[in-house]
N, C-alpha and C positions, 0 to 999 in steps of 0.2 A: 465147325464157329470158324468166321473169318478171323485171321492174326491182323492185329492193326498193331503197327510200325511207328510207335514216336517217335518224334526225333525234331529233336531242341537247333534253333536256327539262331544265329546269333549276329547281331547285325553289320559289325565290324565282316562277317564272311559275306553280306549282299555288295554290291556291283553297281552303284545308283547310275554308274555309265551305261552302263548296258543298255537300257531303255531305249539311251538316246540314240547309244548304236544302231538299233532297232530301227528305232523312230527315221534315219538318216539313208535307209537302203528302200529303195522302191516297194511302195505298197505296205511296209512298217509303218506307216506314221497312222494307218489305220485298226492299227490296234488299240488305239484311244478311245473306237467307237464301241467297242467289246462289249458287251452285257451281259456274258458268262451265264447265256442260256443253255449251253450245253445242245447245242443242234448239230454241231462238228462232230461231239461225241458220238453224239447216236447216228449219226451220218456214218460213221467211220468203217469199212470194213471188218478193220482186222484191230478196232481199239482191245478187244479180249488180248492181245499180244502185247499192249504197251503196258509200260512203266508207268506212267501218268498219260492220260489222256489229251486232246488238243486243247479243250478247256481249261485244264490243269498244267499247260504247257504256258497257254496265254497270260494265266495270274502270274505264273512265275516269272513271265519276262519284264510281268508289272513288279514286282518283287525285285526284280535286279539278281534271281538266282543264275546266273550268268554257267556256273562248274555244271552244276547240277542239271540245268538243261544240256548244253552242250556234252557231257559225260552220260547224259541219256540215251536208253535206247531205244527212246518215241522217235525219235527223229527220224531215224534209220529204218524204223517199221512203217511207217508212214507208204502208202502202197500210190500214192501217187494219183490217186483216183477222181479226185475233184470234186466229189462230193463232199467234201464236207461245206468248200467253195460255192457252190454250186446254190448249194442251201441256206448257205449264212444269211442273217436276215440284214447285216450290217454290210454283207458287200465283200468279206474282207478276203480278200487272196491270200486263205491258209497253207495250200498247197505249196505254194512260193513262198510266202515266210520258213515253213520247214525246209525246204531247199537252201534257203540263205542260212540258217542253223546250220544246217550238213555244211554247207561252205565255211563258216564260220570254224565249226569241230575241224574241219580239213587244213584249215590254215595255224591253228595251234595246235594240231599232230594229238588230239586227243586218242587215246587208247582204240576206242569203237570206232572210230575212225579209219584207224590203220585196219583194221578187222573188215571193215566197209571195203576198203581196198582191193584185200584178198578175194571179195567174194565177188568183187566188179571185173580181177582179171581170170578168174576164172571163168564168168559168165559171158565175158569176150573170148576168151579161147574157146568154150565151148559153142559157139557162136561161128568161129570164125572155123574151126574142124565141121561144125555137123549142117553150117548154113542157118542153122536154128537153135531156142533153148531147147534144152530135155533138161526140165525140172530134177528130174529122178538123180539123173547125173550130177545135176548142180550142188543138189541137198548133200546127196554121198559124199560128192570132192569136198564141200564145206562142212558139215556135218558129222558124217562116220569119224573123221579123226578127234573129236572131241566127244565119243562115246566111252565106254568104260571098256566095252568088246577091243576096239582098237586100242588103245593101251595097253588090255590085257594081251592083245596079240604082238604088239612088240614086246611086250615084257619090260615095260617101264614100270617105275615104281611112283610116279608121279601121282597126284591127290586125284581123286575123282570129281571132275566138275559137273554143274550141269549141262543140259542140254542147249545144242542153241536154237537161235528162234525157227531156225531151218528145221530144227527136230520137231520144236514144240504146233509145227503149222502141219507138219504131215500126221502128227498124233493127233491134229482135229479134223484131216480127212482135207484138209485145204491144201496139198501136192498130190498130184495123180501122176 
């Protein structure tokens, strides 16, 4: 059975200026045209790994849920394949808006943006070393330190946390 998490959001936690901030960025004004059809979410090859689907992100932008969006794993999970933008009946540049949300998270120094920076540095190091990406090495380098086995081997008493998205992707067979 699905576990449903009920969350209460209070009006004072919403940021009404967030929608205007997004509208003022190139392509952001098109969010007004979103009809919440879900084509973007249905087209997304990695929606199974997202906390919220692209459709939900757009609804959250309209609701002014700045913190929840910028702290979400969804903006970092986007594969940048442009399937959503290509299939959107309103011609919204969804992938570009996801990039814009990432830049906002980086500017505000959000936790997940710092983690993404570490992944980006690891990727660049591997490409500089081998001339191409080696997915397995990237996954091991960014995912292995988070696993219970690595913590056991380092003999640390830190609590065990869930594996990162890289491990979930490997479990689904998306990394070869």
